[in-house]
VOTI-142487 format. One record per residue: x, y, z of N, C-alpha, C in turn. Coordinates in steps of 0.05 Angstrom, whole numbers, plus 32768, in hexadecimal, padded with zeros to 4 digits. Example, Ala and Ser with C-alpha at 12.3 -4.5 7.8 and 13.67 -1.06 7.14 Angstrom:
nc1 8108; nc2 7F8E; nc3 809C; cac1 80F6; cac2 7FA6; cac3 809C; cc1 8108; cc2 7FBE; cc3 809C $
nc1 8101; nc2 7FD3; nc3 808E; cac1 8111; cac2 7FEB; cac3 808F; cc1 8102; cc2 8001; cc3 809D $
//
This chain:
nc1 84F8; nc2 83EF; nc3 7A16; cac1 84F8; cac2 83D3; cac3 7A1E; cc1 84E6; cc2 83D0; cc3 7A37 $
nc1 84D4; nc2 83BC; nc3 7A37; cac1 84C2; cac2 83B8; cac3 7A4D; cc1 84D1; cc2 83A9; cc3 7A64 $
nc1 84CA; nc2 83B2; nc3 7A7C; cac1 84D6; cac2 83A3; cac3 7A92; cc1 84C8; cc2 8389; cc3 7A96 $
nc1 84D5; nc2 8377; nc3 7AA2; cac1 84CA; cac2 835C; cac3 7AA7; cc1 84B1; cc2 835D; cc3 7AB8 $
nc1 84B1; nc2 836F; nc3 7ACC; cac1 849A; cac2 8372; cac3 7ADE; cc1 8482; cc2 837D; cc3 7ACE $
nc1 8486; nc2 8390; nc3 7ABD; cac1 8471; cac2 839C; cac3 7AAD; cc1 8465; cc2 8387; cc3 7A9B $
nc1 8476; nc2 8377; nc3 7A8E; cac1 846D; cac2 8362; cac3 7A7C; cc1 845C; cc2 834D; cc3 7A8B $
nc1 8465; nc2 8345; nc3 7AA2; cac1 8456; cac2 8332; cac3 7AB2; cc1 843B; cc2 833D; cc3 7ABA $
nc1 843A; nc2 8356; nc3 7AC3; cac1 8420; cac2 8363; cac3 7ACB; cc1 840E; cc2 8365; cc3 7AB3 $
nc1 8419; nc2 836C; nc3 7A9C; cac1 8409; cac2 836F; cac3 7A83; cc1 83FD; cc2 8354; cc3 7A7C $
nc1 840D; nc2 833F; nc3 7A7C; cac1 8403; cac2 8324; cac3 7A75; cc1 83ED; cc2 831B; cc3 7A89 $
nc1 83F1; nc2 8321; nc3 7AA3; cac1 83DE; cac2 8319; cac3 7AB7; cc1 83C4; cc2 8328; cc3 7AB3 $
nc1 83C5; nc2 8342; nc3 7AAD; cac1 83AD; cac2 8352; cac3 7AA7; cc1 839F; cc2 8348; cc3 7A8F $
nc1 83AE; nc2 8341; nc3 7A7A; cac1 83A2; cac2 8337; cac3 7A61; cc1 8394; cc2 831C; cc3 7A67 $
nc1 839F; nc2 830B; nc3 7A77; cac1 8392; cac2 82F2; cac3 7A7E; cc1 8379; cc2 82F6; cc3 7A8D $
nc1 8379; nc2 830A; nc3 7AA0; cac1 8361; cac2 8310; cac3 7AAF; cc1 834B; cc2 831B; cc3 7A9D $
nc1 8352; nc2 832C; nc3 7A8A; cac1 833E; cac2 8337; cac3 7A78; cc1 8333; cc2 8320; cc3 7A66 $
nc1 8344; nc2 830F; nc3 7A5C; cac1 833B; cac2 82F9; cac3 7A4B; cc1 8329; cc2 82E6; cc3 7A5B $
nc1 832F; nc2 82E1; nc3 7A74; cac1 831F; cac2 82D0; cac3 7A85; cc1 8303; cc2 82DD; cc3 7A8A $
nc1 8303; nc2 82F7; nc3 7A8F; cac1 82E9; cac2 8305; cac3 7A94; cc1 82D8; cc2 8305; cc3 7A7B $
nc1 82E4; nc2 830A; nc3 7A64; cac1 82D5; cac2 830A; cac3 7A4B; cc1 82CA; cc2 82EE; cc3 7A45 $
nc1 82DA; nc2 82D9; nc3 7A4A; cac1 82D2; cac2 82BE; cac3 7A45; cc1 82BA; cc2 82B6; cc3 7A56 $
nc1 82B9; nc2 82C0; nc3 7A6F; cac1 82A2; cac2 82BA; cac3 7A81; cc1 8288; cc2 82C8; cc3 7A78 $
nc1 828A; nc2 82DE; nc3 7A6A; cac1 8272; cac2 82ED; cac3 7A62; cc1 8267; cc2 82E3; cc3 7A47 $
nc1 8277; nc2 82D5; nc3 7A38; cac1 826D; cac2 82CA; cac3 7A1E; cc1 825A; cc2 82B4; cc3 7A23 $
nc1 8245; nc2 82B2; nc3 7A12; cac1 8232; cac2 829C; cac3 7A15; cc1 823F; cc2 8281; cc3 7A0E $
nc1 8235; nc2 826D; nc3 7A1B; cac1 823F; cac2 8252; cac3 7A16; cc1 8232; cc2 8248; cc3 79FC $
nc1 8241; nc2 8240; nc3 79E9; cac1 8237; cac2 8237; cac3 79CF; cc1 8235; cc2 8219; cc3 79D0 $
nc1 821D; nc2 820F; nc3 79CB; cac1 8219; cac2 81F2; cac3 79CB; cc1 820B; cc2 81EB; cc3 79B1 $
nc1 8217; nc2 81DA; nc3 79A2; cac1 820C; cac2 81D2; cac3 7988; cc1 81F8; cc2 81BC; cc3 798A $
nc1 81F9; nc2 81AC; nc3 799F; cac1 81E7; cac2 8196; cac3 79A4; cc1 81D5; cc2 819D; cc3 79BC $
nc1 81BB; nc2 819F; nc3 79B8; cac1 81A9; cac2 81A5; cac3 79CD; cc1 81A2; cc2 818C; cc3 79DC $
nc1 819E; nc2 818E; nc3 79F6; cac1 8196; cac2 8177; cac3 7A06; cc1 8177; cc2 8175; cc3 7A04 $
nc1 816C; nc2 8160; nc3 7A0E; cac1 814F; cac2 815B; cac3 7A0C; cc1 813E; cc2 8171; cc3 7A18 $
nc1 8147; nc2 817C; nc3 7A2E; cac1 8138; cac2 8191; cac3 7A3B; cc1 8137; cc2 81AA; cc3 7A29 $
nc1 814D; nc2 81B1; nc3 7A1D; cac1 814E; cac2 81C8; cac3 7A0C; cc1 813C; cc2 81C4; cc3 79F3 $
nc1 813C; nc2 81AC; nc3 79E8; cac1 812C; cac2 81A6; cac3 79D1; cc1 810E; cc2 81A8; cc3 79D9 $
nc1 8107; nc2 819B; nc3 79EF; cac1 80EB; cac2 819C; cac3 79F7; cc1 80E2; cc2 81B9; cc3 79FE $
nc1 80F3; nc2 81C8; nc3 7A0A; cac1 80EC; cac2 81E4; cac3 7A10; cc1 80E8; cc2 81F4; cc3 79F6 $
nc1 80F9; nc2 81EF; nc3 79E3; cac1 80F6; cac2 81FD; cac3 79C9; cc1 80DC; cc2 81F4; cc3 79BB $
nc1 80D6; nc2 81DB; nc3 79BC; cac1 80BD; cac2 81D1; cac3 79AF; cc1 80A5; cc2 81DC; cc3 79BE $
nc1 80A6; nc2 81DE; nc3 79D8; cac1 8090; cac2 81EA; cac3 79E7; cc1 808D; cc2 8207; cc3 79E0 $
nc1 80A2; nc2 8216; nc3 79DD; cac1 80A1; cac2 8232; cac3 79D5; cc1 8094; cc2 8235; cc3 79B9 $
nc1 809C; nc2 8223; nc3 79A7; cac1 8090; cac2 8223; cac3 798C; cc1 8072; cc2 821D; cc3 798D $
nc1 806B; nc2 820A; nc3 799E; cac1 804E; cac2 8202; cac3 79A0; cc1 803E; cc2 8219; cc3 79AC $
nc1 8049; nc2 8226; nc3 79C0; cac1 803B; cac2 823D; cac3 79CC; cc1 8037; cc2 8253; cc3 79B7 $
nc1 804C; nc2 825A; nc3 79A9; cac1 804A; cac2 826F; cac3 7994; cc1 8036; cc2 8267; cc3 797F $
nc1 8037; nc2 824E; nc3 7976; cac1 8024; cac2 8245; cac3 7961; cc1 8007; cc2 8246; cc3 796B $
nc1 8003; nc2 823D; nc3 7984; cac1 7FE8; cac2 823D; cac3 7990; cc1 7FDD; cc2 825A; cc3 7992 $
nc1 7FEE; nc2 826C; nc3 799B; cac1 7FE6; cac2 8289; cac3 799C; cc1 7FE0; cc2 8294; cc3 7981 $
nc1 7FF0; nc2 828D; nc3 796D; cac1 7FEB; cac2 8296; cac3 7952; cc1 7FD1; cc2 828B; cc3 7947 $
nc1 7FCD; nc2 8271; nc3 794B; cac1 7FB4; cac2 8265; cac3 7942; cc1 7F9B; cc2 8272; cc3 794F $
nc1 7F9D; nc2 8277; nc3 7969; cac1 7F86; cac2 8284; cac3 7976; cc1 7F82; cc2 82A0; cc3 796C $
nc1 7F97; nc2 82AF; nc3 7967; cac1 7F93; cac2 82CB; cac3 795D; cc1 7F87; cc2 82CA; cc3 7941 $
nc1 7F8E; nc2 82B6; nc3 7931; cac1 7F81; cac2 82B4; cac3 7916; cc1 7F64; cc2 82AD; cc3 7918 $
nc1 7F5D; nc2 829B; nc3 792B; cac1 7F41; cac2 8294; cac3 792F; cc1 7F31; cc2 82AC; cc3 793B $
nc1 7F3F; nc2 82BC; nc3 794C; cac1 7F32; cac2 82D2; cac3 7959; cc1 7F29; cc2 82E7; cc3 7944 $
nc1 7F38; nc2 82EA; nc3 792F; cac1 7F31; cac2 82FD; cac3 791A; cc1 7F18; cc2 82F4; cc3 790A $
nc1 7F10; nc2 82DB; nc3 790D; cac1 7EFA; cac2 82D1; cac3 78FE; cc1 7EE1; cc2 82CB; cc3 790F $
nc1 7EE0; nc2 82D7; nc3 7927; cac1 7EC9; cac2 82D1; cac3 7938; cc1 7EB0; cc2 82DD; cc3 792B $
nc1 7E99; nc2 82D2; nc3 7933; cac1 7E80; cac2 82D7; cac3 7925; cc1 7E6A; cc2 82DF; cc3 7938 $
nc1 7E5A; nc2 82F2; nc3 792F; cac1 7E42; cac2 82FA; cac3 793E; cc1 7E2A; cc2 82F7; cc3 792C $
nc1 7E15; nc2 82E9; nc3 7936; cac1 7DFD; cac2 82E7; cac3 7926; cc1 7DE5; cc2 82F0; cc3 7937 $
nc1 7DD1; nc2 82FB; nc3 792A; cac1 7DB9; cac2 8304; cac3 7938; cc1 7DA1; cc2 82F9; cc3 7929 $
nc1 7D8F; nc2 82EE; nc3 7939; cac1 7D76; cac2 82E3; cac3 792D; cc1 7D5F; cc2 82EC; cc3 793F $
nc1 7D48; nc2 82EE; nc3 7933; cac1 7D30; cac2 82F5; cac3 7942; cc1 7D22; cc2 82DB; cc3 794A $
nc1 7D1D; nc2 82D9; nc3 7964; cac1 7D0F; cac2 82C1; cac3 796E; cc1 7CF2; cc2 82C2; cc3 7963 $
nc1 7CE9; nc2 82AD; nc3 7955; cac1 7CCE; cac2 82AE; cac3 794A; cc1 7CB8; cc2 82AE; cc3 795E $
nc1 7CBC; nc2 82A4; nc3 7976; cac1 7CA7; cac2 82A3; cac3 798A; cc1 7CA5; cc2 82BD; cc3 799A $
nc1 7CBC; nc2 82C8; nc3 79A2; cac1 7CBB; cac2 82E0; cac3 79B3; cc1 7CC0; cc2 82FA; cc3 79A3 $
nc1 7CCB; nc2 82F8; nc3 798C; cac1 7CD1; cac2 8310; cac3 797C; cc1 7CEB; cc2 831E; cc3 7985 $
nc1 7CF9; nc2 8313; nc3 799A; cac1 7D12; cac2 831F; cac3 79A3; cc1 7D29; cc2 8318; cc3 7990 $
nc1 7D3C; nc2 832B; nc3 7990; cac1 7D54; cac2 8326; cac3 7980; cc1 7D68; cc2 8316; cc3 7992 $
nc1 7D71; nc2 8300; nc3 7987; cac1 7D83; cac2 82EF; cac3 7996; cc1 7D9E; cc2 82F1; cc3 7988 $
nc1 7DB2; nc2 82F9; nc3 7997; cac1 7DCE; cac2 82FB; cac3 798C; cc1 7DDE; cc2 82E2; cc3 7994 $
nc1 7DEE; nc2 82D9; nc3 7982; cac1 7DFF; cac2 82C2; cac3 7987; cc1 7E1C; cc2 82CA; cc3 797F $
nc1 7E2E; nc2 82C6; nc3 7991; cac1 7E4A; cac2 82CD; cac3 798C; cc1 7E5A; cc2 82B4; cc3 798C $
nc1 7E68; nc2 82AE; nc3 7976; cac1 7E7A; cac2 8296; cac3 7974; cc1 7E96; cc2 82A0; cc3 7975 $
nc1 7EA4; nc2 829C; nc3 798B; cac1 7EC0; cac2 82A4; cac3 798E; cc1 7ED1; cc2 828B; cc3 7993 $
nc1 7EEA; nc2 828B; nc3 798B; cac1 7EFB; cac2 8274; cac3 7990; cc1 7F01; cc2 8272; cc3 79AE $
nc1 7F04; nc2 825A; nc3 79B7; cac1 7F0C; cac2 8255; cac3 79D3; cc1 7F29; cc2 825E; cc3 79D7 $
nc1 7F2F; nc2 8269; nc3 79EE; cac1 7F4A; cac2 8270; cac3 79F4; cc1 7F5A; cc2 8257; cc3 79FB $
nc1 7F6F; nc2 8252; nc3 79EC; cac1 7F7E; cac2 8239; cac3 79F2; cc1 7F8C; cc2 8239; cc3 7A0D $
nc1 7F8C; nc2 8222; nc3 7A19; cac1 7F99; cac2 8220; cac3 7A33; cc1 7FB2; cc2 820F; cc3 7A31 $
nc1 7FBC; nc2 8207; nc3 7A48; cac1 7FD4; cac2 81F7; cac3 7A49; cc1 7FD1; cc2 81DD; cc3 7A3A $
nc1 7FBA; nc2 81D0; nc3 7A3D; cac1 7FB6; cac2 81B7; cac3 7A2F; cc1 7FB9; cc2 81B9; cc3 7A11 $
nc1 7FAE; nc2 81CF; nc3 7A05; cac1 7FB1; cac2 81D3; cac3 79E8; cc1 7FCE; cc2 81D7; cc3 79E0 $
nc1 7FDC; nc2 81E6; nc3 79F0; cac1 7FF9; cac2 81EB; cac3 79EA; cc1 8008; cc2 81D1; cc3 79EC $
nc1 8003; nc2 81C1; nc3 7A01; cac1 8011; cac2 81A7; cac3 7A04; cc1 800A; cc2 8194; cc3 79ED $
nc1 7FF1; nc2 8193; nc3 79E4; cac1 7FE9; cac2 8182; cac3 79CE; cc1 7FF9; cc2 818A; cc3 79B5 $
nc1 7FFB; nc2 81A4; nc3 79B0; cac1 8009; cac2 81AE; cac3 7999; cc1 8027; cc2 81A8; cc3 799B $
nc1 8032; nc2 81AB; nc3 79B3; cac1 804E; cac2 81A4; cac3 79B7; cc1 8053; cc2 8187; cc3 79B3 $
nc1 8040; nc2 8176; nc3 79BB; cac1 8044; cac2 8159; cac3 79B7; cc1 8043; cc2 8152; cc3 7999 $
nc1 8032; nc2 8160; nc3 798A; cac1 8032; cac2 815B; cac3 796D; cc1 804D; cc2 8164; cc3 7960 $
nc1 8057; nc2 817B; nc3 7968; cac1 8071; cac2 8184; cac3 795E; cc1 8087; cc2 8171; cc3 7966 $
nc1 8087; nc2 8168; nc3 797F; cac1 809C; cac2 8156; cac3 7988; cc1 809B; cc2 813B; cc3 797A $
nc1 8083; nc2 8131; nc3 7976; cac1 807F; cac2 8118; cac3 7967; cc1 808A; cc2 811B; cc3 794A $
nc1 8085; nc2 8132; nc3 793E; cac1 8090; cac2 8137; cac3 7924; cc1 80AE; cc2 8136; cc3 7923 $
nc1 80BA; nc2 8142; nc3 7938; cac1 80D8; cac2 8142; cac3 793A; cc1 80E2; cc2 8125; cc3 793C $
nc1 80D5; nc2 8115; nc3 794D; cac1 80DE; cac2 80FA; cac3 7951; cc1 80D8; cc2 80E8; cc3 7939 $
nc1 80C2; nc2 80ED; nc3 792B; cac1 80BA; cac2 80DD; cac3 7914; cc1 80B2; cc2 80EE; cc3 78FD $
nc1 80C6; nc2 80FA; nc3 78EF; cac1 80BF; cac2 810C; cac3 78D8; cc1 80B0; cc2 80FD; cc3 78C2 $
nc1 80A0; nc2 810D; nc3 78B4; cac1 8090; cac2 8102; cac3 789E; cc1 80A4; cc2 80FA; cc3 7888 $
nc1 80A0; nc2 80E1; nc3 787F; cac1 80B2; cac2 80D7; cac3 786A; cc1 80A4; cc2 80D9; cc3 784F $
nc1 80B3; nc2 80E1; nc3 783B; cac1 80A8; cac2 80E4; cac3 7820; cc1 80AC; cc2 80CB; cc3 7810 $
//
């Protein structure tokens, strides 16, 4: 048979463990606020812009022609521009506009 003191200590310890475990668990939120949605859309736009650039990078082109006047070989390299913040924000705006106004069939 457990003593009353042992039972009280056991229950107190169990409550402390439960409280500690509860604090370490992530907070689950089913509804995202506006900042979380915009951050997620911005992350998607950044990833899409990086993907699009990497696909264009694989298709860069080098051409060589001989200048008819000088006879020199002139090389031309066409490479995609590296996207900056403006491109990412434009893509994010397109994604966000789609969320607000989905395409209707």
